[in-house]
DRENPA-114792 format. One record per residue: x, y, z of N, C-alpha, C in turn. Coordinates in steps of 0.2 Angstrom, whole numbers, plus 5000, padded with zeros to 4 digits. Example, Ala and Ser with C-alpha at 12.3 -4.5 7.8 and 13.67 -1.06 7.14 Angstrom:
# DRENPA-114792
506649725039506249785039506649845039/506449895035506849955036506450005039/
//
This chain:
# DRENPA-114792
493350294839493450304846493150244850/493250244857492950194861492150214862/491750164861491050174862490750114866/490150134869489850084873489350044869/489349974871488949934867488249944868/488049964874487349984876487050044873/487550084871487250154868487450154860/487750094858487950094851487350064846/487150104842486650084837486850084830/487450094828487750094822488150044820/488249994824488649934823488449894817/488849874813488749834807488649754810/488349714806488349644808488949604806/489349634801489849594798490449644798/491049614800491749654800492249614796/492749644794493349604791493649564797/493749594803494049554808493749574815/493649524819493349534826493849514831/493949554835494449544841494149544848/494249494851493949484858494449514863/494349564867494749594872495049654869/495249704873495549764871496249784874/496549724876497249734878497749754873/498349754875498849784870498949744864/498849674865498949634859498349644854/497749654856497149664852497249734849/497449784853497449854850497949854845/498549824846499049824841498849784834/498649724835498449684829497849724825/497349754829496849794826497049854822/497549884825497849944822498249924815/498649874816499049854810498549834804/498049794806497549774801497149824798/496949874803496649934800497049974795/497749974796498150014792498249974785/497949914785497949874779497249874776/496849924778496149934775495649894778/495749854784495249804787494849844792/494149834791493749864796493649814802/493949834808493949784814493449804819/493249754822492749764828493149734834/493249784839493649754845493049754851/492949704854492449694859492749684866/492649734871492849724877492349714882/492349664886491849644891491749704896/492249734899492149784904492049854902/491949894907491649964905492250014903/492849984903493450024901493849984897/494150014892494549984887495249984889/495649934886496449934887496749874890/496349834893496649774897497049804903/497649784903498149804908498349874907/498149904901498349974900497850024902/497350004905496750054907496950084914/496550144915496650174921495950174925/495950184931495350194935495350264939/494850294940494850354944494350354950/494550384955494250374962494450434966/493950474969494050524974494550574972/494450594965494950644962495650624961/495750554960496350534958496350484952/496850464949496850424944497450374944/497350304943497950264944497950214937/498550204936498750164930498750094932/498350044930498349984933498949934931/499149934925499649884923500249914920/500249974918500950004915501250044921/501850024923502250064928502850094925/503150064919503650084916503750044909/504050074904504150034898504850054896/505250004893505950024890505950034883/506450054880506650054873506250114869/505750144872505450194868505750264868/506350274872506650334871507250324865/507350264863507750254857507350264851/507450314847507050334841507050274836/507550234835507550184830507450114833/507250104839507150044842506450014839/506449944839505849914836505249934840/505349934847504749954852504450024850/504950074849504750144848504450144841/504750114836504450114829503750084829/503650034832502949994832502450044836/502650064842502150114845501950174841/502450204838502350254833501850234827/501950184825501650154819500850144821/500750114826500050104828499650164831/500050214833499750274836499750334831/500050324825500150374821500650434824/501150404828501550444832501250494837/500650484839500350524844500450504851/500750444852500850424859501550444861/501650484866502250514868502450484875/503150494876503450464882503850504886/503950494892504350534897504850494900/505550514899506050474902506050474909/506250424913506250414920506850444923/507350454919508050474922508550424922/509050434925509650394925509550324929/509150324935509050264939508350244938/508250194935507550174933507250124939/507750074941507550034947508050034952/507750034958508250034964508049964968/508549924969508449854972508649864980/508149854984508349864991508249804995/508849774998508849715001509049725008/508649725013508749745020508949815020/509549835022509649905023510149925017/510249885012510749895007510349915000/510549964996510249984990510749974984/510449954978510749944972510449974967/510750024963510350064958510550024951/510050024947510050004940510050064936/510550074933510650144929510650124921/510350174918510250164910510950164907/510950134901511550124897511950064899/512050014894512349954896513049964900/513450004898514150014901514050044908/513550084909513350114915513150064920/512650024917512349974921512949924924/513349904919513949864921514349894926/514549954925515049984930514749994937/514150014937513750024943513749954947/513649904944513649834947514349814950/514849834946515549814948515749854954/515449914955515549954961515349924967/514749884966514449854972514749784973/515049754967515349684968515949684964/516549724967517149734963517449664961/517349614965517749554963517349514958/516749534956516349494951516249524944/516749564942516749604936516649554930/517049504930517049454925516349414924/516049404930515449364930514849414928/514949484929514449534927514449544920/515049544917515149554910514849494906/515049434909514749374906513949364906/513749394912512949394912512649434907/512949494906512649544901512749514894/513249474893513349444886512849394885/512649354890512149304890511449334889/511349394892510649424891510649454884/511149484881511149504875511049444870/511349394871511349334866510649304866/510349294872509749264872509149314868/509249374869508849424865508949424858/509549414856509649414849509349354845/509249294849509049234847508249234846/507949284850507149284850506849304843/507249344839506949364833506649304828/507149264827506949204823506449154827/506549154833506049114837505349134836/505249204837504549224836504349234829/504749244825504649244817504349174815/504649124818504349054817503649044818/503349084823502649084825502249114819/502549154815502149194811502149164804/502649134802502749104795502249054793/502149044787501648994785501848924788/501348884789501348814792501848774788/501848774782502248724777502948744778/503048814778503748834779504048824786/503648824791503848814798504048744798/503748694795503948624795504648614792/504848654787505448654784506048684788/505948744790506448784793506348804800/505748794803505548814810506048794815/506148724815506648694820507248734821/507548744815508248784815508148854818/507548884816507448954819507348954826/507148904829506948904836507548874840/508048844837508548804841508948844846/509248904843509648944848509248974854/508648994852508249024858508148974863/507948914861507748854865508348834870/508948844867509548824871509548874877/509348934877509248974883508648964887/508048954883507448954886507348884890/507748834889507648774892508048774899/508348834900508748834907508348894911/508348884917508148934922508548994923/508249044925508649104926509249084931/509149044936509649034941510148984938/509948934934510448894930510948934927/510748984923511249024919511649064924/511349104928511749154932512249114937/511949064940512349024945512948994942/512948984935513548954932514049004930/513849074932514349124931514649154937/514249144943514449164949514149124955/514549114960514249084966514049134971/514149194970513949254975513149264975/512849234980512149234981511849304982/512249344984512049414985511949454978/512449434974512449464967511849434963/511749364964511249334961510549364963/510449384969509849414972509749484969/510249514968510249584965510049584958/510449534954510349534947509649514945/509349474949508649444948508149494952/508349554954507849594958507249624954/507249614948506649634944506149574942/506249514946505849454944505149474945/504949524949504249534949503949564943/504349584938504049604931503849544927/503949484929503649424926503449374931/503549384937503149354942503449284944/503949264942504249194944504949194946/505049164952505749174955506249134951/506849154952507449134948507549054946/507349014951507448944950506848914947/506348954945505748924942505648954935/505949014934505849054928506349034922/506049044916506549024910507049094910/507649074908508149134907507949184902/507549154897507449204891506949254893/506449234898506049284901506349344905/506849314909507249364913507649404908/507949374904508449414899508049464895/507449454893506949504890506849564894/506649554900506549604905507149654906/507749614907508349654909508549694903/508549664897508849704891508349764889/507649744890507149794889507249864892/507549864898507749924902508449944902/508849914898509549934898509650004896/509150034892509250104890508750144894/508550124900508150164904507350144904/506950174908506250164908505950234906/505350224904504850284902504150274904/503750324904503050324906502650364901/502050344899501650374894501450444896/501550494893501350564895500650564894/500350584900499550594900499250524903/499750484905499450414908499350364903/499350304906499250244901498650244897/498150284899497450284895497650314888/498250344887498350374881498550324876/498650264878498750204873498150194869/497650184873496950174869496750234865/496850294869496650354866496950374859/497650354858497950364852497950314847/497750244849497750194844497050184842/496550194846495850194843495650234837/495850294836495750334830496050304824/496550264825496850234819496350174817/496050144822495550084820494950114817/494750174820494150204818494150234810/494750254809494850284802494750234796/494850174798494750114793494050084793/493550124797492950094798492850044804/493350044808493249994814493050034820/492949994826492750024832492949984838/493050014843493149984850492549994854/492249934856491649934860491749904867/491549944872491549924879490949894881/490949864887490349834890490049784885/490449744881490249704876490549634877/490149594881490349524883490249474877/490749444875490749384870490649324874/490049284872489949224876490249164872/490349164866490649104862490849124855/491349094853491549104846491149054842/490849074836490349034832490848994827/490748924828491148884824490748844819/490848844813490448804808490948764804/490948694803491348654799492148674801/492248674807492948694809493248764807/492748804805492948874803492648924808/492948974810492749034814492249074809/491649084812491249124808490949194811/491149194818490849254821490849244828/490549294832490449284839489749294842/489549254847488949264850489049304856/488649354857488649394863488249374868/488349394874488049374880487249394880/487149444876486449464875486049424870/486449384866486149344861486249364854/486449434853486649454847487249424844/487349424837487949394834488249444830/488949444829489249474824489749424820/489849444814490149394809490749414806/491249374805491849384802492149314801/492549314796492949244794493649244798/493749304801494349304805494249334812/494349294817494249304824494849304828/495049354832495649354836495449354843/495749314847495549314854496249334858/496149394862496649414866496549404873/496149354875495949344882496349294885/496849264882497249214885497049144883/497549104882497449034879496948994884/496949004890496548964895495848994894/495749054894495049084893494749064886/495149064881494949054874494748984874/495148934876495048864875494448834880/494448864886494048834891493348864890/493348934889492648974889492348994883/492749014878492549044872492348994866/492648934867492548884861491948834864/491548814859491148754861491548694863/491348664869491848614872491948554867/491448544863491548484858492048504853/492148564851492748584847493348584851/493348604857494048604861494248534862/493748494863493948424864494248384858/493848404852494048374846494748384844/495048444846495748464844496148454850/495948424855496448414861496648474864/496248524864496548594867496548594874/496048554877496048554885496648514887/496848464884497448424885498048474885/498148514880498648554879498748604885/498148624888498248674893498548644899/498548574900498848544905499548554906/499848574900500548584900500848654902/500348694903500448764906500048784912/500248834916499948844922499848924922/499348944926499249024927499849054930/500049114929500549144932500349174939/500749204942500649224949500049274950/499649274955499149324956499449374961/499149434962499449494966498949534969/499249574973498849634976499149694974/498749744973498949814971498649864976/499049904980498849954984498850024980/498350054979498250114976498250174981/498650214981498650274986498650334983/498150384986498150454984498350494989/498750544988499050584993498950664991/498850704996498750774995499450804995/499550844990500250874988500450854981/500850894978501150884972501750834973/501950794967502450754967503150784970/503150854968503750894970503750904977/503150924979503150944986503250884991/503050824989503050764993503750734992/504150764987504850734986504750664983/504350654979504250584976504750584970/505050524969505550514963505250464958/505550464952505350424947505550354947/506050344951506350274952505950224955/505850164952505450114956505850084961/505550064966505850024972505649954972/506149914972506049834973506349814980/505849804985506049794992506049714993/506649694996506649624998506949615005/506749555009507049545015507749535015/508149545020508849545020509049475019/508749425022508949355022508549315018/508849265014508449215010508549235003/508549184999508549194991507849204989/507749224983507049244981506549184981/506849124979506349064979506149044986/506649044990506449024997505949075000/506049134999505649185002504849174999/504849164993504149154990503849084993/504249034993503948974996503748985003/504149015007503949025014503249065015/503249115010502649165010502049125008/502049085003501449045001501248995006/501748975010501548925015501148965021/501449025022501249065028501149135026/500549165024500449235022500749285026/500849265033501049315038501849315038/502149275034502849275033503049345029/503649365029503849425026503649425019/503449485016503249485009503949465005/503949425000504549404996504749464992/504249504990504449564986503949614987/504149674987503649734987503949784982/503449804977503649844972503249914973/503649964973503350034974503450074968/502950104965502950144959502650214960/502950264957502650334958502450364952/501850344949501650364942501550434942/501350474947501250544946501850584945/502450554948503050584947503350574940/503150514937503450494931503050534925/502450564926502050594921502150664921/502450694916502550774916501850804916/501350774913500650804912500250794918/500450754923500050744929499750804933/500150844934499950904938499550954935/499550944928499050984924498350954925/498250894926497650864927497450854934/497950844938497750834946498250884950/498150944950498550984954498550974961/499150974964499150964972498950894974/499050844969498850774971499450734968/499450674972500050624969499750554970/500050514967499850444968500450394968/500350334972500850284972500450214971/500850174968500650104967501050054971/500850014975501249964978500949894977/501449844974501149784972501549724976/501249674977501549614980501249554977/501549494978501249434976500649414982/500149384979499649364984499249304981/499349244985499049184982498249194981/498049164976497349164974496949124979/497249074982496849024986496649064993/497049114994496849155000496149185000/495949194993495349234992494749184989/494949124988494549074984493849074987/493749074994493049074997492549124995/492849184992492449234990492349234983/492549184979492549184972491749174970/491549214965490849214964490449274967/490749304972490349364975490449424971/490049474972490049534968490649584970/490949614965491449664966491149714970/491549744975491349794980490849774985/490549704985490049684989490249614992/490849604994491149544996491049525003/490849575007490749565014491349595019/491249595025491649625030492349585031/492249525031492849485032493349485026/493049495020493549505014493849575015/493449625017493749695018494249695023/494149655029494649655034495249625032/495249575028495849545026496249585021/495949625017496249675012496549725017/496249745022496449805026497149785030/497149715032497749695035498349695030/498249675024498749675019498949745017/498449795016498649865015499049895020/498949875026499349905032500049885032/500149815030500749795030501149825024/500849835018501149875013501349945014/500849975018501050045020501650045025/501749995029502349995033502949995029/502949955023503549945019503650015016/503150055014503150115011503550165016/503250165022503450215027504150205029/504450145029505150125030505550165026/505350175020505750205015505650285014/504950305015504750375015504350395020/504550395026504150405032503750475032/504050525028503650585028503050585025/502850535021502250525018501650505022/501750485028501150465033500650515033/500750575034500250625035499950655028/500150625023499950655016499450605013/499350545016498850495013498150525014/497850525008497150545008496650495006/496850445002496350395000496850334998/496550274999496850214997496350154996/496550104992496150044991496549994988/496449934990496849874988496449834984/496749814978496449764973496749694975/496249644975496449574976496449534970/496649474970496649434964495949424961/495449434966494749434963494549494959/494949554961494849614957495049604950/495649574950495949564943495549514939/495349464942494849414939494249444936/493949494940493349524938493549574932/494049614932494149664927494549634921/495049594922495449574916495249504914/494749464918494449404916494949344916/495549354919495949294920495649254925/495749184924495449134928495549134936/496249144937496449144944496749214946/496549264943496749334945497549344943/497749304938498449304937498649374933/499249394934499449464931499749454924/500149394923500549384917500349324913/499649314913499449254908499749194911/500049154907500349094909501049094911/501249054916501949054919502449054914/503049084915503549084910504149034912/503948974913504448924914504748894908/505348854909505648834903505148784899/504748754902504248704898503748744894/503548804896503148854892503348864885/504048874885504248894878504348834873/504248774876504248714872503548704869/503048744871502348724869502248764862/502148714857502048744850501348774849/500948754853500248784852500148854854/500748884858500648954860500948994854/500549004849500649034843499949064840/500049114835499449144833498849094830/499149044826498649004823498348954828/497748934827497448874831497248824826/497048764828496748714823496148734820/495848784822495148804819495348864814/495148854808495248904803494948964804/495349024804495049084805495049114812/495249064817495349084824496049094826/496249154828496949164830496949194837/497549184840497749204847498149264846/498149314851498649364852498649374860/499149424862499249434869499849404872/500049414878500649394881500749324881/500249284881500249204881500649184875/500649214869501049194863501749224862/501849264867502549294867502849294874/502849354877503149354884502749404888/502849404895502449444899502549524898/502049554900502049634900501849664893/501849734893501549764888501949764882/502649754882503049744877502949684873/502849624877502749564874502049564871/501549594874500849594871500849634865/501249694865501349734859501549694853/502149654854502349614848501949554846/501549534851501149474850500649504844/500349564845499949594840500249594833/500849614833501249614826501249544824/501449494828501549424825500849394823/500349414826499649384824499449424818/499549484817499349524811499749494805/500449474806500849444801500649374799/500449334804500149274803499549274798/499149324799498549334796498649354789/499049404788499149434781499749414777/500249384781500849364777501349424776/501149484779501549544779502149544784/502749564782503249574787503149644789/502849654795502649724797503249764799/503749734802504349774805504749794799/504749754793505049784787504749834784/504049834784503649884782503649954786/503649944792503750004797504350034796/504949994796505550034795505650064788/505350044783505350074777505050144777/
//
């Protein structure tokens, strides 16, 4: 189970594998390796485990920080469901969100995304009856791009010598899609800008507007939800709660409040980790799930990073968008407050996504380019058992890190009045968006707080408060160093930086990393 570093007296000095960070990538890799008999040590800097899968509690409420919905887990034979079942010993359960998982709201018009590929297509055709051919072609491209990803990601896990022989061919089809932007592909199918705006209405799930994002990232998100959305029963803390026993059973442990200062490197081999308190733990296999920027800039001795040109490699990628999250607690059950499970994606009536983002970054007082509203208490059938007569809402929008840069280095919860005033202004603007849709909730608000990019920086340790690791541009998918293996023997990477954004991407990154280490085809083993 999860234990505190400060209270733990039974830790061994040496483990089979040490993992830095307790996000989805490390939890998955740790569980897969544990099932192969490895004793793994997972070290988490903060006081709660799970990375973006963790929850926090305040004033009698609980909020899920990073998980708002997940696709594919209601299909019993899908790779996503099979992998989650394998790493949790089938203890992680999911609740279906229903027919409509996302509602795109543009000005006064609404567009529902409904589950089932045919249903999804037919619903879109109702909105855009003259665009049926374009919509069918769009869905075909989404499916084709996703079919190509299996070989692309397998090439990251196969042995180096084999990659040199067949890797290029394994990547070719996928790169033909990843080299194009989302807008490149869709605008080649239709010139209807309203349809394009609707089809790309989930871009907040990966944080990059259509003319900047790689089509493969867009396609991964769209297909992920073709069969609907789901939410973990009992909240997203159940992810750690169900996976950590699998790790413990093999002699491993997840430790919180355990800050790693540096990876110990000897003769270009990873040998262990040096903790912030000066203690060391040893292993010949170290996995970092803290992101490539953190790993190369902060966890490696700089002489090692420079010798391998790792800092130069980082110049070819950039952090993804930072964000604000407004966490709201309300008096009343989800049923009494008429909260629904469907997510809301709200956009201004005029302007394409890219223009709206550009205008907003130039002037923070411009309309929000995107506002996402989620109702987690309505999605979780166990919620009212834990929190009777209470409900929660999450509202998320983009928020430039530069707006908060002057407070960087200040202490969490002690950043001063001007910082709190700025957050309050943003919070009230987000409330305004909520009450436009659900005005009856005004009197039910009991508690709220806004997290800024500095909050994300503090808790998830991303350099600029980014939510999705590094940006999912076409160039990103051309970077061969974004793979589990590093030039340092025994040092591996996992997490969304080596696959794609989100919990699903991080989940499969753990599988790819574990496969690279062991040579085992885990999906084949899981399906057996």
